[in-house]
DRENZA-261292 format. One line per 10 residues: number of its first residue (from 0); for each residue x, y, z of N, C-alpha, C, O, CB. Coordinates in nm, 4 decimals. Glycine has a CB too. Layout:
N
NUM = X/Y/Z/X/Y/Z/X/Y/Z/X/Y/Z/X/Y/Z | ... .
//
This chain:
160
0 = 1.7835/-3.4345/-6.4323/1.6409/-3.4158/-6.4163/1.6070/-3.2750/-6.4657/1.6619/-3.1756/-6.4182/1.5967/-3.4371/-6.2672 | 1.5166/-3.2694/-6.5607/1.4733/-3.1423/-6.6186/1.3841/-3.0689/-6.5188/1.2863/-3.1250/-6.4694/1.3981/-3.1652/-6.7529 | 1.4179/-2.9434/-6.4893/1.3432/-2.8624/-6.3919/1.2748/-2.7450/-6.4612/1.3022/-2.7149/-6.5774/1.4370/-2.8109/-6.2801 | 1.1864/-2.6803/-6.3882/1.1136/-2.5660/-6.4422/1.2095/-2.4597/-6.4947/1.1797/-2.3948/-6.5950/1.0219/-2.5062/-6.3355 | 1.3227/-2.4405/-6.4298/1.4201/-2.3403/-6.4743/1.4818/-2.3740/-6.6095/1.5408/-2.2871/-6.6737/1.5298/-2.3259/-6.3714 | 1.4690/-2.4994/-6.6536/1.5297/-2.5447/-6.7790/1.4376/-2.5316/-6.9005/1.4804/-2.5532/-7.0138/1.5724/-2.6878/-6.7648 | 1.3125/-2.4967/-6.8769/1.2149/-2.4925/-6.9864/1.1483/-2.3550/-6.9927/1.1710/-2.2696/-6.9069/1.1078/-2.6034/-6.9685 | 1.0677/-2.3358/-7.0933/0.9928/-2.2113/-7.1115/0.8786/-2.2069/-7.0103/0.7768/-2.2738/-7.0277/0.9381/-2.1992/-7.2575 | 0.8962/-2.1279/-6.9046/0.7953/-2.1199/-6.7986/0.6627/-2.0643/-6.8499/0.5561/-2.1018/-6.8009/0.8465/-2.0334/-6.6841 | 0.6694/-1.9765/-6.9467/0.5448/-1.9210/-7.0020/0.4658/-2.0304/-7.0732/0.3432/-2.0351/-7.0631/0.5749/-1.8041/-7.0999 .
10 = 0.5354/-2.1181/-7.1448/0.4681/-2.2298/-7.2120/0.4047/-2.3238/-7.1098/0.2943/-2.3737/-7.1315/0.5675/-2.3073/-7.3011 | 0.4731/-2.3478/-6.9997/0.4179/-2.4337/-6.8940/0.2949/-2.3666/-6.8326/0.1931/-2.4321/-6.8100/0.5250/-2.4627/-6.7841 | 0.3041/-2.2376/-6.8061/0.1898/-2.1643/-6.7492/0.0707/-2.1646/-6.8443/-0.0435/-2.1799/-6.8011/0.2299/-2.0198/-6.7164 | 0.0969/-2.1478/-6.9726/-0.0120/-2.1514/-7.0722/-0.0771/-2.2885/-7.0782/-0.1993/-2.3000/-7.0874/0.0408/-2.1133/-7.2112 | 0.0047/-2.3915/-7.0729/-0.0482/-2.5279/-7.0744/-0.1408/-2.5483/-6.9546/-0.2527/-2.5972/-6.9700/0.0672/-2.6322/-7.0727 | -0.0947/-2.5112/-6.8366/-0.1767/-2.5261/-6.7159/-0.3055/-2.4449/-6.7277/-0.4136/-2.4940/-6.6949/-0.0975/-2.4823/-6.5910 | -0.2939/-2.3224/-6.7738/-0.4092/-2.2331/-6.7850/-0.5133/-2.2864/-6.8835/-0.6331/-2.2639/-6.8664/-0.3638/-2.0941/-6.8282 | -0.4674/-2.3562/-6.9851/-0.5585/-2.4168/-7.0825/-0.6570/-2.5109/-7.0140/-0.7674/-2.5328/-7.0641/-0.4794/-2.4926/-7.1901 | -0.6176/-2.5666/-6.8999/-0.7020/-2.6604/-6.8272/-0.7573/-2.6008/-6.6970/-0.8070/-2.6738/-6.6112/-0.6236/-2.7865/-6.7967 | -0.7483/-2.4688/-6.6829/-0.8063/-2.4035/-6.5663/-0.7161/-2.3939/-6.4459/-0.7620/-2.3602/-6.3367/-0.9273/-2.4737/-6.5275 .
20 = -0.5892/-2.4226/-6.4633/-0.4915/-2.4166/-6.3540/-0.4042/-2.2925/-6.3685/-0.3651/-2.2565/-6.4796/-0.4036/-2.5441/-6.3516 | -0.3739/-2.2276/-6.2576/-0.2837/-2.1132/-6.2579/-0.1506/-2.1562/-6.1977/-0.1462/-2.2038/-6.0843/-0.3446/-1.9931/-6.1792 | -0.0424/-2.1399/-6.2727/0.0906/-2.1730/-6.2227/0.1378/-2.0613/-6.1310/0.1380/-1.9444/-6.1695/0.1909/-2.1949/-6.3395 | 0.1775/-2.0975/-6.0103/0.2340/-2.0039/-5.9129/0.3763/-2.0484/-5.8831/0.3980/-2.1571/-5.8296/0.1477/-1.9976/-5.7813 | 0.4732/-1.9644/-5.9178/0.6129/-1.9972/-5.8921/0.6487/-1.9469/-5.7525/0.6347/-1.8286/-5.7219/0.7072/-1.9347/-6.0008 | 0.6948/-2.0385/-5.6698/0.7295/-2.0125/-5.5310/0.8769/-1.9725/-5.5226/0.9598/-2.0242/-5.5975/0.7006/-2.1367/-5.4425 | 0.9084/-1.8828/-5.4336/1.0466/-1.8374/-5.4144/1.1372/-1.9549/-5.3750/1.0922/-2.0492/-5.3101/1.0527/-1.7266/-5.3064 | 1.2633/-1.9487/-5.4141/1.3579/-2.0560/-5.3806/1.3609/-2.0856/-5.2302/1.3528/-1.9950/-5.1473/1.4984/-2.0186/-5.4285 | 1.3725/-2.2100/-5.1986/1.3889/-2.2610/-5.0622/1.2651/-2.2460/-4.9741/1.2710/-2.2803/-4.8560/1.5032/-2.1912/-4.9969 | 1.1533/-2.1961/-5.0270/1.0289/-2.1954/-4.9515/0.9567/-2.3279/-4.9745/0.9751/-2.3925/-5.0777/0.9391/-2.0748/-4.9924 .
30 = 0.8762/-2.3667/-4.8795/0.7947/-2.4867/-4.8965/0.6939/-2.4629/-5.0084/0.6447/-2.3516/-5.0275/0.7224/-2.5244/-4.7638 | 0.6649/-2.5680/-5.0806/0.5696/-2.5590/-5.1914/0.4306/-2.5952/-5.1384/0.4077/-2.7087/-5.0965/0.6113/-2.6535/-5.3104 | 0.3380/-2.4990/-5.1404/0.2018/-2.5294/-5.0943/0.1394/-2.6429/-5.1749/0.1603/-2.6541/-5.2957/0.1134/-2.4046/-5.1035 | 0.0630/-2.7261/-5.1062/-0.0111/-2.8316/-5.1739/0.0728/-2.9454/-5.2279/0.0229/-3.0267/-5.3057/-0.0869/-2.7737/-5.2839 | 0.2006/-2.9536/-5.1883/0.2875/-3.0598/-5.2392/0.2628/-3.1898/-5.1632/0.2740/-3.1940/-5.0407/0.4358/-3.0187/-5.2282 | 0.2297/-3.2946/-5.2359/0.2072/-3.4253/-5.1755/0.3392/-3.4862/-5.1277/0.3458/-3.5454/-5.0199/0.1380/-3.5194/-5.2757 | 0.4445/-3.4710/-5.2093/0.5732/-3.5333/-5.1804/0.6688/-3.4423/-5.1049/0.7716/-3.4888/-5.0557/0.6374/-3.5773/-5.3076 | 0.6373/-3.3139/-5.0946/0.7242/-3.2212/-5.0230/0.8482/-3.1860/-5.1027/0.8536/-3.2058/-5.2240/0.7642/-3.2798/-4.8901 | 0.9479/-3.1334/-5.0326/1.0740/-3.0887/-5.0918/1.0485/-2.9988/-5.2111/0.9892/-2.8919/-5.1968/1.1594/-3.2083/-5.1335 | 1.0926/-3.0409/-5.3283/1.0800/-2.9554/-5.4465/0.9700/-2.9993/-5.5429/0.9618/-2.9492/-5.6551/1.2107/-2.9518/-5.5196 .
40 = 0.8867/-3.0916/-5.4999/0.7813/-3.1458/-5.5860/0.6626/-3.0493/-5.5967/0.6304/-2.9783/-5.5015/0.7338/-3.2817/-5.5324 | 0.5984/-3.0479/-5.7134/0.4860/-2.9587/-5.7410/0.3708/-2.9830/-5.6447/0.3558/-3.0917/-5.5887/0.4382/-2.9764/-5.8846 | 0.2900/-2.8792/-5.6268/0.1753/-2.8887/-5.5383/0.0479/-2.8418/-5.6060/0.0518/-2.7626/-5.7002/0.1994/-2.8084/-5.4130 | -0.0655/-2.8914/-5.5570/-0.1977/-2.8532/-5.6070/-0.2839/-2.8064/-5.4911/-0.2887/-2.8687/-5.3850/-0.2656/-2.9713/-5.6812 | -0.3507/-2.6966/-5.5142/-0.4457/-2.6445/-5.4160/-0.5535/-2.5720/-5.4948/-0.5281/-2.4691/-5.5574/-0.3760/-2.5488/-5.3102 | -0.6754/-2.6276/-5.4909/-0.7857/-2.5739/-5.5708/-0.7406/-2.5622/-5.7163/-0.6978/-2.6622/-5.7740/-0.8328/-2.4352/-5.5159 | -0.7483/-2.4457/-5.7768/-0.7092/-2.4271/-5.9168/-0.5695/-2.3717/-5.9337/-0.5396/-2.3070/-6.0340/-0.8058/-2.3363/-5.9848 | -0.4829/-2.3968/-5.8351/-0.3469/-2.3452/-5.8426/-0.2445/-2.4591/-5.8422/-0.2548/-2.5556/-5.7664/-0.3202/-2.2496/-5.7260 | -0.1475/-2.4436/-5.9286/-0.0361/-2.5367/-5.9413/0.0878/-2.4640/-5.8903/0.1271/-2.3618/-5.9465/-0.0175/-2.5867/-6.0903 | 0.1490/-2.5153/-5.7855/0.2651/-2.4508/-5.7239/0.3932/-2.5244/-5.7604/0.3978/-2.6474/-5.7619/0.2491/-2.4450/-5.5711 .
50 = 0.4974/-2.4464/-5.7899/0.6279/-2.5042/-5.8226/0.7361/-2.4008/-5.7947/0.7099/-2.2806/-5.7917/0.6332/-2.5510/-5.9712 | 0.8567/-2.4491/-5.7745/0.9744/-2.3621/-5.7675/1.0536/-2.3841/-5.8951/1.0238/-2.4748/-5.9728/1.0621/-2.3915/-5.6394 | 1.1533/-2.3018/-5.9162/1.2370/-2.3178/-6.0351/1.3112/-2.4510/-6.0344/1.3497/-2.5004/-6.1404/1.3369/-2.2031/-6.0450 | 1.3320/-2.5105/-5.9160/1.3998/-2.6403/-5.9079/1.3023/-2.7583/-5.9075/1.3434/-2.8726/-5.8873/1.4858/-2.6455/-5.7833 | 1.1742/-2.7312/-5.9295/1.0748/-2.8384/-5.9357/1.0896/-2.9156/-6.0668/1.0934/-2.8550/-6.1739/0.9313/-2.7810/-5.9224 | 1.0980/-3.0486/-6.0594/1.1081/-3.1278/-6.1822/0.9851/-3.1105/-6.2721/0.8718/-3.1043/-6.2243/1.1265/-3.2754/-6.1477 | 1.0097/-3.1030/-6.4006/0.9007/-3.0893/-6.4975/0.8055/-3.2079/-6.4887/0.6844/-3.1903/-6.5021/0.9565/-3.0767/-6.6402 | 0.8577/-3.3281/-6.4665/0.7683/-3.4447/-6.4581/0.6680/-3.4258/-6.3449/0.5529/-3.4677/-6.3575/0.8498/-3.5753/-6.4365 | 0.7088/-3.3645/-6.2360/0.6203/-3.3417/-6.1223/0.5124/-3.2391/-6.1571/0.3957/-3.2565/-6.1220/0.7010/-3.2948/-6.0003 | 0.5517/-3.1334/-6.2256/0.4565/-3.0305/-6.2687/0.3525/-3.0907/-6.3633/0.2328/-3.0651/-6.3498/0.5305/-2.9131/-6.3378 .
60 = 0.3993/-3.1706/-6.4584/0.3069/-3.2316/-6.5548/0.2195/-3.3382/-6.4894/0.1040/-3.3558/-6.5281/0.3847/-3.2930/-6.6713 | 0.2732/-3.4089/-6.3915/0.1945/-3.5104/-6.3218/0.0793/-3.4447/-6.2462/-0.0346/-3.4907/-6.2537/0.2835/-3.5915/-6.2247 | 0.1086/-3.3383/-6.1742/0.0036/-3.2699/-6.0991/-0.0970/-3.2027/-6.1927/-0.2166/-3.2003/-6.1639/0.0651/-3.1660/-6.0048 | -0.0490/-3.1487/-6.3038/-0.1396/-3.0918/-6.4039/-0.2333/-3.2002/-6.4565/-0.3537/-3.1779/-6.4694/-0.0598/-3.0278/-6.5206 | -0.1781/-3.3165/-6.4866/-0.2597/-3.4274/-6.5370/-0.3612/-3.4726/-6.4323/-0.4749/-3.5052/-6.4665/-0.1702/-3.5455/-6.5782 | -0.3214/-3.4749/-6.3058/-0.4181/-3.5086/-6.2001/-0.5357/-3.4122/-6.2033/-0.6513/-3.4542/-6.1973/-0.3507/-3.5056/-6.0611 | -0.5063/-3.2832/-6.2128/-0.6116/-3.1827/-6.2141/-0.7050/-3.2036/-6.3331/-0.8271/-3.1962/-6.3192/-0.5510/-3.0420/-6.2182 | -0.6475/-3.2296/-6.4486/-0.7265/-3.2517/-6.5696/-0.8189/-3.3720/-6.5530/-0.9332/-3.3698/-6.5988/-0.6345/-3.2720/-6.6909 | -0.7698/-3.4762/-6.4880/-0.8448/-3.6016/-6.4780/-0.9467/-3.6058/-6.3652/-1.0302/-3.6962/-6.3623/-0.7501/-3.7139/-6.4608 | -0.9426/-3.5125/-6.2737/-1.0363/-3.5208/-6.1622/-1.1680/-3.4490/-6.1911/-1.1756/-3.3594/-6.2752/-0.9731/-3.4629/-6.0377 .
70 = -1.2696/-3.4908/-6.1195/-1.4016/-3.4304/-6.1350/-1.4033/-3.2907/-6.0734/-1.3204/-3.2596/-5.9879/-1.5101/-3.5192/-6.0702 | -1.4966/-3.2070/-6.1160/-1.5087/-3.0736/-6.0564/-1.5299/-3.0782/-5.9051/-1.4807/-2.9914/-5.8331/-1.6233/-2.9985/-6.1211 | -1.6019/-3.1777/-5.8570/-1.6252/-3.1912/-5.7132/-1.4937/-3.2134/-5.6384/-1.4722/-3.1545/-5.5324/-1.7223/-3.3073/-5.6853 | -1.4075/-3.2959/-5.6916/-1.2775/-3.3202/-5.6278/-1.1888/-3.1967/-5.6374/-1.1147/-3.1663/-5.5440/-1.2071/-3.4410/-5.6923 | -1.1955/-3.1262/-5.7483/-1.1161/-3.0029/-5.7635/-1.1526/-2.8993/-5.6580/-1.0657/-2.8299/-5.6052/-1.1363/-2.9433/-5.9033 | -1.2818/-2.8896/-5.6277/-1.3286/-2.7875/-5.5333/-1.2630/-2.8024/-5.3962/-1.2358/-2.7021/-5.3302/-1.4804/-2.7950/-5.5187 | -1.2375/-2.9239/-5.3530/-1.1760/-2.9476/-5.2222/-1.0287/-2.9826/-5.2290/-0.9711/-3.0279/-5.1302/-1.2484/-3.0568/-5.1521 | -0.9680/-2.9625/-5.3430/-0.8307/-3.0061/-5.3650/-0.7301/-2.9305/-5.2788/-0.7231/-2.8077/-5.2816/-0.7949/-2.9899/-5.5102 | -0.6540/-3.0054/-5.2038/-0.5431/-2.9509/-5.1259/-0.4444/-3.0641/-5.1016/-0.4585/-3.1407/-5.0063/-0.5927/-2.8880/-4.9902 | -0.3452/-3.0740/-5.1879/-0.2349/-3.1680/-5.1738/-0.2614/-3.3071/-5.2313/-0.1845/-3.3529/-5.3157/-0.2009/-3.1810/-5.0307 .
80 = -0.3654/-3.3744/-5.1895/-0.3877/-3.5127/-5.2314/-0.4934/-3.5188/-5.3409/-0.6117/-3.4952/-5.3159/-0.4299/-3.5995/-5.1116 | -0.4494/-3.5508/-5.4632/-0.5402/-3.5563/-5.5776/-0.6351/-3.6747/-5.5702/-0.7396/-3.6742/-5.6352/-0.4613/-3.5625/-5.7063 | -0.6005/-3.7756/-5.4925/-0.6875/-3.8919/-5.4793/-0.6975/-3.9694/-5.6107/-0.6051/-3.9674/-5.6919/-0.8264/-3.8487/-5.4334 | -0.8085/-4.0365/-5.6304/-0.8279/-4.1168/-5.7509/-0.7892/-4.2614/-5.7277/-0.7213/-4.2941/-5.6303/-0.7473/-4.0596/-5.8664 | -0.8329/-4.3474/-5.8179/-0.8027/-4.4896/-5.8072/-0.6833/-4.5256/-5.8954/-0.6238/-4.4385/-5.9590/-0.9255/-4.5739/-5.8459 | -0.6486/-4.6541/-5.8990/-0.5324/-4.6988/-5.9767/-0.5491/-4.6708/-6.1260/-0.4532/-4.6327/-6.1930/-0.5089/-4.8479/-5.9546 | -0.6689/-4.6894/-6.1776/-0.6923/-4.6643/-6.3204/-0.6670/-4.5173/-6.3534/-0.6059/-4.4855/-6.4555/-0.8368/-4.7038/-6.3600 | -0.7137/-4.4291/-6.2674/-0.6909/-4.2869/-6.2900/-0.5424/-4.2515/-6.2777/-0.4906/-4.1725/-6.3567/-0.7731/-4.2041/-6.1911 | -0.4754/-4.3085/-6.1809/-0.3316/-4.2810/-6.1638/-0.2533/-4.3224/-6.2880/-0.1627/-4.2509/-6.3309/-0.2766/-4.3548/-6.0397 | -0.2875/-4.4363/-6.3454/-0.2214/-4.4788/-6.4695/-0.2528/-4.3823/-6.5833/-0.1655/-4.3501/-6.6638/-0.2649/-4.6216/-6.5079 .
90 = -0.3772/-4.3363/-6.5897/-0.4156/-4.2393/-6.6925/-0.3389/-4.1086/-6.6747/-0.2985/-4.0458/-6.7725/-0.5673/-4.2129/-6.6878 | -0.3192/-4.0685/-6.5506/-0.2418/-3.9475/-6.5207/-0.0989/-3.9622/-6.5731/-0.0457/-3.8695/-6.6342/-0.2408/-3.9192/-6.3681 | -0.0374/-4.0764/-6.5500/0.0995/-4.0996/-6.5994/0.1038/-4.0932/-6.7518/0.1958/-4.0354/-6.8097/0.1525/-4.2367/-6.5507 | 0.0053/-4.1520/-6.8154/-0.0014/-4.1490/-6.9618/-0.0189/-4.0057/-7.0113/0.0484/-3.9621/-7.1047/-0.1172/-4.2378/-7.0128 | -0.1104/-3.9335/-6.9474/-0.1391/-3.7968/-6.9889/-0.0191/-3.7052/-6.9687/0.0061/-3.6183/-7.0522/-0.2585/-3.7429/-6.9124 | 0.0550/-3.7225/-6.8605/0.1703/-3.6353/-6.8404/0.2722/-3.6524/-6.9528/0.3415/-3.5570/-6.9882/0.2358/-3.6640/-6.7050 | 0.2819/-3.7713/-7.0085/0.3713/-3.7935/-7.1228/0.3179/-3.7244/-7.2485/0.3948/-3.6670/-7.3256/0.3887/-3.9446/-7.1489 | 0.1871/-3.7302/-7.2687/0.1295/-3.6587/-7.3828/0.1485/-3.5077/-7.3684/0.1777/-3.4391/-7.4664/-0.0198/-3.6919/-7.3968 | 0.1322/-3.4564/-7.2474/0.1544/-3.3140/-7.2232/0.3002/-3.2764/-7.2519/0.3279/-3.1697/-7.3066/0.1173/-3.2776/-7.0778 | 0.3920/-3.3643/-7.2149/0.5349/-3.3392/-7.2382/0.5661/-3.3289/-7.3867/0.6547/-3.2537/-7.4274/0.6195/-3.4499/-7.1751 .
100 = 0.4934/-3.4043/-7.4667/0.5176/-3.4036/-7.6112/0.4953/-3.2650/-7.6710/0.5532/-3.2322/-7.7745/0.4270/-3.5054/-7.6806 | 0.4125/-3.1844/-7.6073/0.3821/-3.0517/-7.6588/0.4706/-2.9408/-7.6058/0.4509/-2.8243/-7.6401/0.2427/-3.0190/-7.6286 | 0.5677/-2.9751/-7.5228/0.6566/-2.8737/-7.4659/0.7966/-2.8833/-7.5273/0.8591/-2.9893/-7.5270/0.6647/-2.8892/-7.3127 | 0.8434/-2.7714/-7.5792/0.9793/-2.7663/-7.6344/1.0803/-2.8060/-7.5275/1.0667/-2.7689/-7.4109/1.0116/-2.6249/-7.6891 | 1.1811/-2.8814/-7.5682/1.2900/-2.9273/-7.4830/1.2487/-3.0332/-7.3810/1.3280/-3.0715/-7.2950/1.3489/-2.8109/-7.4114 | 1.1232/-3.0808/-7.3911/1.0795/-3.1846/-7.2983/1.0554/-3.3112/-7.3804/1.1491/-3.3881/-7.4019/0.9496/-3.1412/-7.2189 | 0.9350/-3.3346/-7.4260/0.9055/-3.4515/-7.5083/0.8895/-3.5790/-7.4273/0.9262/-3.5855/-7.3100/1.0137/-3.4705/-7.6098 | 0.8343/-3.6790/-7.4920/0.8049/-3.8067/-7.4267/0.9324/-3.8794/-7.3840/0.9397/-3.9318/-7.2728/0.7233/-3.8957/-7.5201 | 1.0312/-3.8827/-7.4706/1.1535/-3.9574/-7.4373/1.2234/-3.8986/-7.3150/1.2606/-3.9718/-7.2233/1.2499/-3.9582/-7.5568 | 1.2409/-3.7679/-7.3136/1.3096/-3.7047/-7.2006/1.2296/-3.7210/-7.0722/1.2860/-3.7521/-6.9673/1.3338/-3.5558/-7.2287 .
110 = 1.0971/-3.6999/-7.0798/1.0164/-3.7127/-6.9597/1.0168/-3.8564/-6.9090/1.0191/-3.8792/-6.7881/0.8733/-3.6665/-6.9864 | 1.0148/-3.9532/-6.9996/1.0218/-4.0941/-6.9591/1.1490/-4.1209/-6.8805/1.1456/-4.1879/-6.7773/1.0151/-4.1864/-7.0818 | 1.2601/-4.0695/-6.9286/1.3878/-4.0878/-6.8577/1.3823/-4.0264/-6.7182/1.4283/-4.0866/-6.6212/1.5036/-4.0252/-6.9379 | 1.3257/-3.9059/-6.7088/1.3163/-3.8395/-6.5786/1.2215/-3.9140/-6.4845/1.2474/-3.9232/-6.3645/1.2693/-3.6947/-6.5962 | 1.1130/-3.9665/-6.5384/1.0201/-4.0436/-6.4559/1.0891/-4.1692/-6.4029/1.0715/-4.2055/-6.2866/0.8935/-4.0813/-6.5366 | 1.1672/-4.2352/-6.4876/1.2421/-4.3526/-6.4428/1.3423/-4.3147/-6.3343/1.3555/-4.3844/-6.2337/1.3146/-4.4184/-6.5611 | 1.4119/-4.2047/-6.3554/1.5117/-4.1599/-6.2575/1.4462/-4.1279/-6.1227/1.5033/-4.1569/-6.0176/1.5867/-4.0361/-6.3105 | 1.3276/-4.0687/-6.1259/1.2587/-4.0315/-6.0024/1.2098/-4.1556/-5.9274/1.2033/-4.1562/-5.8045/1.1404/-3.9381/-6.0333 | 1.1755/-4.2608/-6.0026/1.1328/-4.3840/-5.9387/0.9925/-4.4306/-5.9722/0.9376/-4.5163/-5.9029/1.1430/-4.3681/-5.7951 | 0.9327/-4.3748/-6.0791/0.8049/-4.4299/-6.1239/0.8287/-4.5773/-6.1542/0.9362/-4.6143/-6.2013/0.7483/-4.3527/-6.2504 .
120 = 0.7305/-4.6606/-6.1277/0.7503/-4.8040/-6.1421/0.6408/-4.8644/-6.2300/0.5218/-4.8536/-6.2005/0.7523/-4.8722/-6.0042 | 0.6839/-4.9274/-6.3375/0.5919/-4.9951/-6.4275/0.6390/-5.1383/-6.4448/0.7590/-5.1654/-6.4395/0.5824/-4.9222/-6.5647 | 0.5459/-5.2296/-6.4652/0.5806/-5.3712/-6.4670/0.6766/-5.4105/-6.5785/0.7431/-5.5136/-6.5680/0.4568/-5.4518/-6.4790 | 0.6854/-5.3317/-6.6841/0.7789/-5.3643/-6.7917/0.9178/-5.3047/-6.7670/1.0094/-5.3237/-6.8471/0.7243/-5.3146/-6.9250 | 0.9323/-5.2331/-6.6564/1.0645/-5.1859/-6.6176/1.0976/-5.0426/-6.6538/1.1855/-4.9832/-6.5914/1.1641/-5.2720/-6.6772 | 1.0312/-4.9851/-6.7515/1.0608/-4.8463/-6.7859/0.9330/-4.7752/-6.8275/0.8380/-4.8361/-6.8767/1.1661/-4.8386/-6.8986 | 0.9340/-4.6463/-6.8062/0.8188/-4.5650/-6.8437/0.7941/-4.5733/-6.9938/0.6806/-4.5906/-7.0382/0.8397/-4.4190/-6.8011 | 0.9002/-4.5608/-7.0706/0.8867/-4.5603/-7.2170/0.8285/-4.6918/-7.2682/0.7408/-4.6923/-7.3546/1.0228/-4.5345/-7.2830 | 0.8777/-4.8028/-7.2145/0.8270/-4.9344/-7.2562/0.6790/-4.9478/-7.2189/0.5990/-4.9971/-7.2985/0.9102/-5.0490/-7.1905 | 0.6428/-4.9039/-7.0981/0.5023/-4.9069/-7.0564/0.4166/-4.8243/-7.1511/0.3134/-4.8711/-7.1993/0.4872/-4.8548/-6.9124 .
130 = 0.4597/-4.7010/-7.1778/0.3838/-4.6099/-7.2623/0.3617/-4.6678/-7.4019/0.2524/-4.6575/-7.4577/0.4553/-4.4760/-7.2721 | 0.4651/-4.7280/-7.4570/0.4582/-4.7775/-7.5944/0.3888/-4.9121/-7.6091/0.3335/-4.9407/-7.7153/0.5954/-4.7878/-7.6498 | 0.3900/-4.9965/-7.5046/0.3407/-5.1331/-7.5238/0.2396/-5.1824/-7.4212/0.1783/-5.2869/-7.4430/0.4545/-5.2248/-7.5239 | 0.2197/-5.1115/-7.3101/0.1386/-5.1694/-7.2031/0.0406/-5.0702/-7.1402/-0.0126/-5.0964/-7.0323/0.2286/-5.2245/-7.0965 | 0.0165/-4.9586/-7.2051/-0.0646/-4.8532/-7.1430/-0.2019/-4.8356/-7.2073/-0.2642/-4.7304/-7.1929/0.0094/-4.7227/-7.1490 | -0.2486/-4.9368/-7.2773/-0.3764/-4.9244/-7.3480/-0.4929/-4.8928/-7.2545/-0.5793/-4.8125/-7.2897/-0.4059/-5.0521/-7.4235 | -0.4969/-4.9536/-7.1373/-0.6057/-4.9252/-7.0431/-0.6031/-4.7791/-6.9993/-0.7083/-4.7163/-6.9868/-0.5958/-5.0172/-6.9202 | -0.4853/-4.7253/-6.9763/-0.4724/-4.5846/-6.9366/-0.5181/-4.4935/-7.0507/-0.5889/-4.3953/-7.0284/-0.3258/-4.5519/-6.8967 | -0.4777/-4.5265/-7.1707/-0.5176/-4.4483/-7.2877/-0.6697/-4.4510/-7.3052/-0.7310/-4.3471/-7.3298/-0.4483/-4.5021/-7.4146 | -0.7300/-4.5681/-7.2928/-0.8750/-4.5811/-7.3077/-0.9501/-4.5051/-7.1988/-1.0566/-4.4492/-7.2252/-0.9151/-4.7281/-7.3051 .
140 = -0.8968/-4.5021/-7.0778/-0.9586/-4.4256/-6.9700/-0.9661/-4.2782/-7.0098/-1.0688/-4.2132/-6.9906/-0.8794/-4.4429/-6.8373 | -0.8569/-4.2262/-7.0651/-0.8526/-4.0858/-7.1079/-0.9496/-4.0593/-7.2230/-1.0134/-3.9542/-7.2277/-0.7103/-4.0475/-7.1499 | -0.9604/-4.1544/-7.3154/-1.0556/-4.1402/-7.4266/-1.1983/-4.1393/-7.3719/-1.2784/-4.0538/-7.4095/-1.0376/-4.2553/-7.5308 | -1.2303/-4.2332/-7.2840/-1.3652/-4.2418/-7.2271/-1.4024/-4.1151/-7.1502/-1.5195/-4.0770/-7.1474/-1.3758/-4.3634/-7.1348 | -1.3064/-4.0506/-7.0889/-1.3325/-3.9286/-7.0128/-1.3341/-3.8044/-7.1018/-1.3680/-3.6954/-7.0557/-1.2281/-3.9121/-6.9037 | -1.2975/-3.8205/-7.2294/-1.2960/-3.7078/-7.3219/-1.1736/-3.6185/-7.3109/-1.1733/-3.5071/-7.3633/-1.4166/-3.6260/-7.3007 | -1.0699/-3.6659/-7.2435/-0.9473/-3.5875/-7.2273/-0.8622/-3.5927/-7.3541/-0.7998/-3.4937/-7.3922/-0.8663/-3.6387/-7.1070 | -0.8605/-3.7089/-7.4184/-0.7925/-3.7242/-7.5471/-0.8907/-3.7879/-7.6450/-0.9904/-3.8478/-7.6049/-0.6616/-3.8108/-7.5333 | -0.8607/-3.7739/-7.7732/-0.9435/-3.8421/-7.8723/-0.8796/-3.9780/-7.9029/-0.7713/-4.0071/-7.8520/-0.9587/-3.7557/-8.0029 | -0.9437/-4.0611/-7.9843/-0.8887/-4.1945/-8.0115/-0.7500/-4.1937/-8.0772/-0.6826/-4.2967/-8.0785/-0.9836/-4.2698/-8.0994 .
150 = -0.7063/-4.0797/-8.1316/-0.5734/-4.0702/-8.1924/-0.4706/-4.0083/-8.0978/-0.3633/-3.9661/-8.1411/-0.5806/-3.9886/-8.3202 | -0.5035/-4.0031/-7.9689/-0.4159/-3.9474/-7.8648/-0.3972/-3.7971/-7.8735/-0.3009/-3.7433/-7.8188/-0.2824/-4.0128/-7.8717 | -0.4871/-3.7295/-7.9408/-0.4799/-3.5835/-7.9449/-0.5519/-3.5269/-7.8234/-0.6628/-3.5689/-7.7904/-0.5417/-3.5278/-8.0765 | -0.4881/-3.4316/-7.7576/-0.5505/-3.3678/-7.6425/-0.6725/-3.2891/-7.6897/-0.6676/-3.2202/-7.7916/-0.4497/-3.2751/-7.5684 | -0.7799/-3.3000/-7.6157/-0.9020/-3.2307/-7.6550/-0.9127/-3.0931/-7.5906/-0.9951/-3.0118/-7.6323/-1.0231/-3.3140/-7.6185 | -0.8307/-3.0662/-7.4898/-0.8410/-2.9403/-7.4170/-0.9508/-2.9442/-7.3118/-0.9805/-2.8434/-7.2476/-0.8663/-2.8264/-7.5133 | -1.0104/-3.0611/-7.2950/-1.1192/-3.0774/-7.1991/-1.0645/-3.1325/-7.0693/-0.9648/-3.2047/-7.0675/-1.2291/-3.1697/-7.2549 | -1.1316/-3.0971/-6.9602/-1.1049/-3.1611/-6.8330/-1.2193/-3.2554/-6.8054/-1.3273/-3.2427/-6.8632/-1.0875/-3.0575/-6.7184 | -1.1957/-3.3489/-6.7179/-1.2978/-3.4485/-6.6850/-1.4195/-3.3798/-6.6246/-1.4070/-3.2929/-6.5383/-1.2417/-3.5549/-6.5875 | -1.5343/-3.4189/-6.6699/-1.6589/-3.3603/-6.6178/-1.7469/-3.4663/-6.5585/-1.8558/-3.4360/-6.5098/-1.7345/-3.2860/-6.7273 .
//
């Protein structure tokens, strides 16, 4: 499982900052503020993304994608639970893979493997298969919200 310590932390921080999130690295063995899953999983609180060096990259990108996809009203009260419906959750999974594509040493293939290892569940059995053949609704949700363009290019916009 690829962790924050395995990648360029500055690149991850820049990616988060591009969408209005500040990456806060928590000291080893401390609880991660705003973590929905606890343990070493990333956390969200207002405009802050919390992680430790042992936090999986898929978790950091998932929480970043949640922040990007939520409305400003939801961001204002954000503490741990990003909320959203099933359509948004699928869009978040799709977006985290697109975000991974832009990070050196991560990429869609590696992140898909890590998501499968963690236990993400898609009806076709694997993250990669879902992304490539069954994620059109998630992709269209992101296009409709202006997060990506029709060619899957990130727009740098957050949901408004």
